[in-house]
C-alpha positions, 0 to 999 in steps of 0.5 A: 499499499505504501508503494502505491502511495509513494508511486502516486506520490512520485508520478503527483510530483513529477506532474507538478513540474511537468505543469509547472514548467510548461507553464513557465515556458507558455508564459515566457512565450506569451511574453515574448509574443507580447512584447514583440506585438508591443514593439510592432505597435510602437513601430507602426505608431512611430511610422504613422507618426511620422508619415502623418507628419510628412504628409502634413508638411510636405503634402501639397509640396510633393503634389507640386513637385510632381507636376514640376518634374513633369512639366520640365519633361514635356518643356524639354521635349517640346524644345527638343522637337522644335530644335529639330525642325529647320524652321523651329531652329529660326524661331528660336534663334529669333525670339532672344533677338526680340525679346533683347529688344524689350529688356529681357529674352527667352532664357526665363522661362527655360530657367524657371522649368529647369530650377523649379524642381531643384526649388521645390525639392530643397524646400521639401528636404528642409522641412524634412531633414530629420526624415528616417528613411526607413520609416519614411520611405516617400522621402527616400524617392524624394531624396535620390531624385532631388540628388540626382538632379543636381549631379546630372547638371554638375557632376563630372561623372556623368561625362566619362562617355566623353573624355577622350574627346577633344572638344569636352572639358569639365570647365569652360576653356579655350578650344583645344582644336580652333584657337581661334574659335573662342572660349567653349560655352559652359558644359555644367553648371557648378553645383554650388551656384546651382543651388544658390540659383534654386534657392533664388526661387524660394521666398517667404512674404507677409502672410506665408507661413513656410518658405515656397517656390514664387509662381511663374508670374512673380518670376517674370516680375522679377526677371523682367526688371532686372534693374529692379531686382539686381540681387535676383538676376545676380543669383541666376547669373551663372544658369543664365550664361548656360541657359542664354541663347543655349543651343544643343549643337553648339553645346551637345555636352550641356544638351547631355546633361539637359537629357540626363535630368529629363531621364532623373525626373521621368524616374522620379514619375515612375516612381510615383507612379508605381506606388499609385499602383495604376500608371494611367491614373496619374502618368500617361508620359512616355516612360522610360525616357526615349534618350537616343531620340532627344540626343540627336537633336544635338546634330553630333552623331560622333559623340552619341554613337552608343549602343542601344540603351546604352547612355540611358544606362549611364544617367540609371547609375547616377540615380542609383548612387544618388542615396 
């Protein structure tokens, strides 16, 4: 009888131990899952709070930058089509002469469309200077585009395919092949000068809560009155010196940079369309950009003879490395 009681007691003790062990393990697992759930909820709350702030601070600006990037691409396509046509060449060359008779020239609208995405992108980056790119996912596209757009117009890396060309020079210089030809046109804009010019379009007037990009009419008011807005014109001068009476045939290297800039814009538009899940809803222009067709505008086949998509890969590399 005692042996039975002892056996029962031992079984009961073992069962109690097993129950205690299992209960403790289950408690630990429950606590671990609760901690993971709490951590995920906290991360989601932080992400929601940051996205809410991102939307509040930059929502209208991000929409505006989308529109600005699209306008820049369409501007370049329009001018490319005009430059390809001989009659278009004559019209475009006549505009600066006619405009200068009235005290201003046609470079203004071109400069505005070129700088506007940079200005708006700078405003967004400034407002979200503490962005966590792991949480603020839309900022990844914005920062990458903003950096790539500047690099297309300023950096030497994009010009690697032309380093062996006798007419290529990173800085403006006298022609190596024709000493009597005079200085070559600027083939890039210095990064600091370009940022200075883009910032010139950023204004804050009485009644404005934050800085904003000036409207086209506000830009033209300043552009058409250089004596009244000397400082504004001084800030734009490094860009004006390149764009004023710009001709792709005379400066094919800067035209290549402009095509790269347009490619960065179309990349950004495509990313926005992908995020929206339906390209037809918000963007129905051609993507990717017809790079080779645009480069033909400069009428320098000896410079731009590359395998299909060769230059497009160069542009993709700049965008990929921009972040």
